[in-house]
C-alpha positions as CSV (number, residue, x, y, z in Angstrom):
1,M,97.0,83.6,84.0
2,A,96.8,85.6,87.1
3,K,99.7,85.1,89.3
4,P,99.2,83.6,92.9
5,A,99.2,86.1,96.0
6,R,102.2,85.9,97.9
7,S,99.9,84.8,100.8
8,R,98.9,81.8,99.2
9,I,102.5,81.4,97.7
10,Y,103.7,81.3,101.4
11,H,101.2,79.2,102.5
12,E,101.5,76.7,100.0
13,E,105.2,76.4,101.2
14,I,104.4,76.1,104.7
15,R,102.3,72.8,103.8
16,T,104.9,71.3,101.5
17,I,107.7,72.0,105.0
18,M,104.9,70.5,107.1
19,N,104.5,67.2,104.9
20,T,108.0,67.0,104.6
21,F,108.1,66.7,108.8
22,K,105.1,64.0,108.7
23,Q,107.1,61.7,107.0
24,G,110.0,61.6,110.0
25,P,112.7,63.6,111.0
26,S,115.6,62.3,108.8
27,R,118.5,64.0,108.1
28,R,117.3,64.6,104.2
29,N,114.0,65.9,105.4
30,V,115.2,68.2,107.9
31,L,117.7,69.8,104.8
32,A,114.5,69.7,102.6
33,A,112.4,71.6,105.2
34,A,115.1,74.0,105.6
35,A,115.4,75.0,101.8
36,A,111.8,75.2,101.3
37,A,111.6,77.4,104.5
38,A,114.9,79.4,103.3
39,T,113.3,80.2,99.5
40,A,109.8,81.0,100.6
41,P,110.0,84.6,101.2
42,L,112.3,84.8,97.9
43,A,109.7,83.2,95.6
44,A,106.7,85.3,97.0
45,W,109.1,88.3,96.6
46,A,110.2,87.2,92.8
47,Q,106.3,86.7,92.0
48,S,105.4,90.1,93.7
49,A,108.1,91.9,91.3
50,D,106.7,90.3,88.4
51,S,103.4,91.7,88.7
52,F,104.7,95.0,90.4
53,P,103.5,97.8,89.9
54,A,99.8,97.2,90.1
55,R,98.4,100.6,91.3
56,P,99.4,104.1,91.1
57,I,102.9,105.4,93.0
58,T,103.2,108.4,94.8
59,F,106.0,110.6,94.8
60,I,105.9,112.6,97.9
61,V,107.9,116.2,97.6
62,A,108.7,118.1,101.2
63,F,108.3,121.6,98.8
64,P,105.7,123.6,97.6
65,A,104.4,123.3,94.1
66,G,106.1,125.6,92.3
67,S,109.5,125.1,93.6
68,G,112.8,123.7,92.2
69,S,112.3,120.6,93.7
70,D,108.8,120.3,92.7
71,G,109.6,121.0,89.2
72,I,112.4,118.3,89.2
73,A,109.7,115.8,90.7
74,R,107.2,116.5,88.1
75,Q,109.4,115.9,85.3
76,F,110.6,112.7,86.9
77,A,107.3,111.0,87.8
78,T,106.3,112.1,84.1
79,K,108.8,109.8,82.5
80,A,109.0,107.1,85.3
81,S,105.1,107.0,84.5
82,Q,105.8,106.0,81.1
83,I,108.3,103.4,81.9
84,L,106.4,101.7,84.8
85,G,103.0,101.4,83.3
86,V,100.9,103.3,86.2
87,P,100.4,107.1,87.2
88,V,103.1,108.5,89.1
89,V,101.7,111.3,91.4
90,V,103.1,113.9,92.9
91,E,102.2,114.7,96.4
92,N,103.4,118.0,97.9
93,R,104.0,118.0,101.6
94,P,105.7,121.3,102.8
95,G,106.4,122.7,106.4
96,A,108.7,122.5,109.0
97,A,111.8,123.0,107.0
98,A,111.2,120.0,104.7
99,M,111.3,117.8,108.0
100,L,107.5,117.2,108.4
101,A,107.4,115.2,105.2
102,T,110.5,113.5,106.1
103,R,109.4,112.4,109.4
104,Q,106.0,111.3,107.6
105,V,107.8,109.0,105.0
106,A,110.0,107.7,107.5
107,R,106.9,106.5,109.6
108,M,105.6,104.4,106.5
109,K,108.4,101.5,107.1
110,P,108.3,99.0,106.0
111,G,107.8,100.1,102.4
112,D,106.0,98.5,99.6
113,G,107.5,100.1,96.8
114,Y,104.4,102.5,96.2
115,T,105.7,105.5,98.1
116,F,109.0,107.7,97.1
117,F,110.4,110.6,98.5
118,L,112.6,113.2,97.0
119,G,115.4,113.9,99.4
120,N,118.2,116.9,99.2
121,N,121.6,117.3,101.1
122,G,119.9,119.8,103.5
123,M,117.8,116.8,104.9
124,W,120.5,114.2,105.3
125,L,123.7,116.0,105.9
126,V,122.4,119.7,107.4
127,Q,119.3,119.3,109.3
128,P,120.9,115.8,111.4
129,A,123.7,118.5,112.7
130,V,121.4,121.2,113.6
131,E,118.2,119.5,115.0
132,R,118.3,117.6,118.4
133,N,115.0,115.7,117.7
134,L,115.1,114.9,114.2
135,G,112.3,112.4,114.2
136,Y,113.8,110.7,111.6
137,S,117.1,108.6,110.5
138,L,118.9,107.5,107.2
139,D,118.1,103.9,108.3
140,D,114.4,104.8,107.9
141,F,114.7,104.8,104.4
142,A,116.1,103.0,101.4
143,H,118.2,105.3,99.2
144,L,118.1,104.5,95.6
145,M,120.1,107.0,93.9
146,M,121.2,111.0,93.3
147,V,118.5,112.7,91.1
148,G,121.1,115.2,89.8
149,E,123.1,118.2,91.3
150,M,123.1,122.0,90.7
151,P,126.1,123.9,91.6
152,F,125.9,127.8,92.4
153,V,127.2,130.9,90.8
154,L,128.3,133.9,93.0
155,L,127.1,137.2,91.7
156,T,127.5,140.6,92.7
157,R,126.6,144.1,90.9
158,P,128.8,145.6,87.9
159,D,129.4,148.9,90.0
160,R,131.0,146.9,92.8
161,G,134.2,147.0,90.6
162,W,135.3,143.3,91.1
163,A,136.7,141.3,87.8
164,N,136.9,138.1,89.6
165,L,137.1,136.3,93.2
166,A,140.3,137.5,93.8
167,D,139.4,141.2,93.6
168,M,136.3,140.4,96.2
169,V,138.8,138.4,98.7
170,A,141.6,141.0,98.4
171,E,138.8,143.8,99.5
172,A,137.3,141.6,102.2
173,K,140.8,141.0,103.7
174,R,141.0,144.8,103.8
175,R,137.5,145.3,105.6
176,P,137.0,142.0,107.4
177,G,132.9,141.8,107.9
178,A,132.0,144.9,105.7
179,I,130.9,143.3,102.6
180,A,127.6,141.6,102.9
181,Y,126.1,138.8,101.2
182,G,122.5,136.9,101.0
183,S,121.3,133.8,101.6
184,T,118.1,132.0,101.5
185,G,118.2,131.6,105.2
186,V,120.6,130.4,108.4
187,G,121.8,126.7,107.6
188,G,120.4,126.6,103.9
189,T,122.8,125.4,101.5
190,Q,123.5,128.7,100.1
191,H,124.7,129.9,103.4
192,L,127.2,127.1,104.0
193,V,128.6,127.1,100.5
194,M,129.2,130.7,101.0
195,E,130.6,130.2,104.6
196,Q,132.8,127.6,103.2
197,L,134.2,129.8,100.6
198,A,135.0,132.3,103.3
199,K,137.0,129.5,105.2
200,V,138.9,128.4,102.5
201,A,139.8,132.4,101.4
202,G,140.6,133.2,104.7
203,I,138.0,136.1,105.0
204,R,134.8,137.2,107.1
205,L,131.7,138.2,105.7
206,N,128.5,139.7,106.8
207,H,125.7,137.4,106.5
208,I,121.9,138.7,105.8
209,P,119.3,136.0,105.6
210,Y,116.3,135.8,103.8
211,K,113.2,134.0,103.6
212,G,113.7,133.0,99.9
213,P,115.4,133.7,96.2
214,P,113.0,136.6,95.3
215,Q,113.9,138.6,98.2
216,A,117.8,137.9,98.1
217,Q,117.8,138.8,94.3
218,T,115.8,142.0,94.7
219,D,118.2,143.4,97.3
220,I,121.1,142.8,95.6
221,L,120.1,144.5,92.4
222,G,119.0,147.6,94.9
223,G,122.4,147.5,96.6
224,H,121.3,146.3,99.9
225,I,123.7,143.6,99.7
226,D,126.8,142.7,97.7
227,L,127.1,139.1,96.8
228,L,124.6,136.5,96.4
229,F,125.6,132.4,95.7
230,D,122.6,131.9,93.6
231,S,121.4,128.6,91.9
232,T,122.6,128.1,88.3
233,S,118.8,128.0,87.3
234,S,118.4,131.6,88.1
235,G,121.8,132.8,88.2
236,V,122.2,132.3,84.5
237,A,119.3,134.2,83.4
238,T,120.5,137.0,85.5
239,V,123.8,137.2,84.1
240,R,122.7,137.3,80.4
241,S,120.6,139.9,81.3
242,G,123.4,141.5,82.2
243,R,121.9,143.2,85.7
244,L,124.4,141.2,87.7
245,I,128.1,139.7,86.9
246,P,129.3,136.2,87.9
247,L,132.9,136.2,89.7
248,C,132.9,131.8,89.9
249,V,131.0,128.8,89.8
250,S,131.1,126.2,92.3
251,S,131.3,123.3,90.6
252,R,134.3,120.9,89.8
253,Q,134.4,122.0,86.1
254,R,133.0,125.2,84.1
255,M,129.1,125.2,83.4
256,E,128.5,124.8,79.6
257,Q,126.0,127.3,80.3
258,L,128.7,129.9,81.6
259,P,131.6,129.0,79.7
260,N,133.9,131.9,80.2
261,V,133.3,131.8,84.2
262,A,136.0,130.3,86.0
263,T,135.3,127.6,88.9
264,V,136.7,128.2,92.7
265,A,138.9,125.8,92.3
266,E,140.8,127.2,88.9
267,Q,141.1,130.7,91.1
268,G,143.2,129.3,93.9
269,Y,141.3,127.2,95.7
270,P,142.0,123.4,95.0
271,N,139.3,120.9,95.5
272,F,136.6,123.2,96.1
273,S,133.3,122.1,95.0
274,L,129.7,122.3,96.5
275,Y,126.7,121.8,95.4
276,G,122.7,121.2,96.0
277,W,121.8,117.6,95.2
278,W,118.7,115.6,94.9
279,S,118.3,112.1,95.9
280,L,115.6,109.6,95.3
281,E,114.3,107.2,98.7
282,T,111.6,105.3,99.9
283,P,110.6,103.8,103.1
284,A,113.1,100.8,104.5
285,G,111.9,97.3,104.1
286,V,110.8,97.3,100.3
287,P,111.6,93.8,99.2
288,P,115.1,93.6,97.0
289,A,113.4,92.4,93.9
290,I,111.1,95.5,93.4
291,L,113.8,98.0,94.7
292,D,116.0,96.2,91.8
293,K,113.0,96.9,89.4
294,L,112.2,100.3,90.5
295,S,116.1,101.5,90.5
296,K,116.0,100.3,86.6
297,A,113.0,102.2,85.8
298,F,114.3,105.6,87.4
299,A,117.7,105.4,86.5
300,T,116.0,104.7,82.6
301,A,113.8,107.9,83.4
302,L,116.7,110.2,84.3
303,D,118.7,108.9,81.0
304,S,116.1,109.9,79.0
305,K,116.3,112.6,76.1
306,E,113.4,114.6,78.1
307,M,115.3,114.7,81.6
308,K,118.4,115.8,80.4
309,S,117.1,118.5,78.3
310,Y,115.2,119.7,81.4
311,F,118.3,119.4,83.5
312,Y,120.3,121.4,80.8
313,D,117.7,124.4,80.5
314,N,117.6,124.5,84.4
315,G,121.4,124.3,85.4
316,I,121.0,120.9,86.8
317,L,124.1,118.1,86.4
318,P,123.5,114.3,85.9
319,T,125.2,112.0,88.4
320,P,125.8,108.2,89.1
321,T,122.4,106.6,89.2
322,T,123.7,104.1,92.1
323,R,123.4,103.7,95.9
324,D,126.9,103.5,96.3
325,Y,127.5,106.6,94.6
326,L,125.0,108.5,96.8
327,M,125.8,107.0,100.1
328,G,129.5,108.0,99.1
329,R,128.5,111.3,98.8
330,M,127.0,111.6,102.0
331,A,130.0,110.2,103.8
332,S,132.2,112.7,102.2
333,E,130.4,115.7,102.6
334,G,128.6,115.1,105.9
335,P,131.5,115.9,108.1
336,M,132.5,119.3,106.3
337,F,128.7,120.6,106.7
338,A,128.9,119.3,110.4
339,T,131.9,121.1,111.1
340,L,130.7,124.2,109.2
341,I,127.7,124.3,111.3
342,K,129.6,123.7,114.4
343,D,132.0,126.7,113.6
344,L,129.2,128.8,113.0
345,N,127.1,128.1,116.1
346,I,124.2,127.5,114.0
347,K,121.3,125.9,116.0
348,A,117.6,124.7,115.4
349,D,116.1,128.1,116.2
350,S,118.8,130.4,114.5
């Protein structure tokens, strides 16, 4: 039997309230009316959650097809679709350093649970410290969970003669500014991770920004730069090929894929750990019962054998799938990124 629509449930509850008041303004009647008014929206939400989802869900990605974020979203969407029983369609909306799509989704509130967004720490922690006219805020979204995190591996050429991080730091101290490193752009995660390492090590390096990973990888192999904090997804393959060697990884613990590569913390810089990470959001205003249902479905998707295998193959680490964990990471990492951006004098047009 079909469930009544939310609007019809609500109006039936309103008629009940009005009939109660017609009986006279006794204390009992007034209390009954107040109780009915309070439970009307909850009843509608419960009915709506029972029948949700009833149509396809759109999963918006702020990066082009073929990107790392796109790959995660498509794997995630495939598994979530199986669990929810409706298509979950990935829609790529690249542009303006990911701010175009973020702004578009922010304007979709109040949300209905049929639009989701793959966020990352650049959107929530870096761009707010760089852009004066951001066009969105954290409050425009319901933040469900962290999807996964990716550490970085610091690469160099074998002919540089560095066996570990200490060797590179020692030369950087002897020759301030002489060692060049590449990144995927000013203010990007790779840039900021390298600068945070330089900060804690007390060294000064020469930053060479590129438009994307392929150009930086080509130039380090060609001898134009000396260092690159690469993502583990591509870094592991490069290390295994023997073309580049790793000096450290930025994770809290050693990577299973690179068990012989020490962390930054193990090499004398305690508590250092930085990642690129992804999160799951939807426009603010989605009814709590629907949010709860969706959160459980997406958490189940992330815990699947297929997703775990995809994450391992691409150097992505699983994280706790709770809103509290995600918001805690934002609160702890935000000030560090903001300080770095201020110290480096990074502007929107850098």
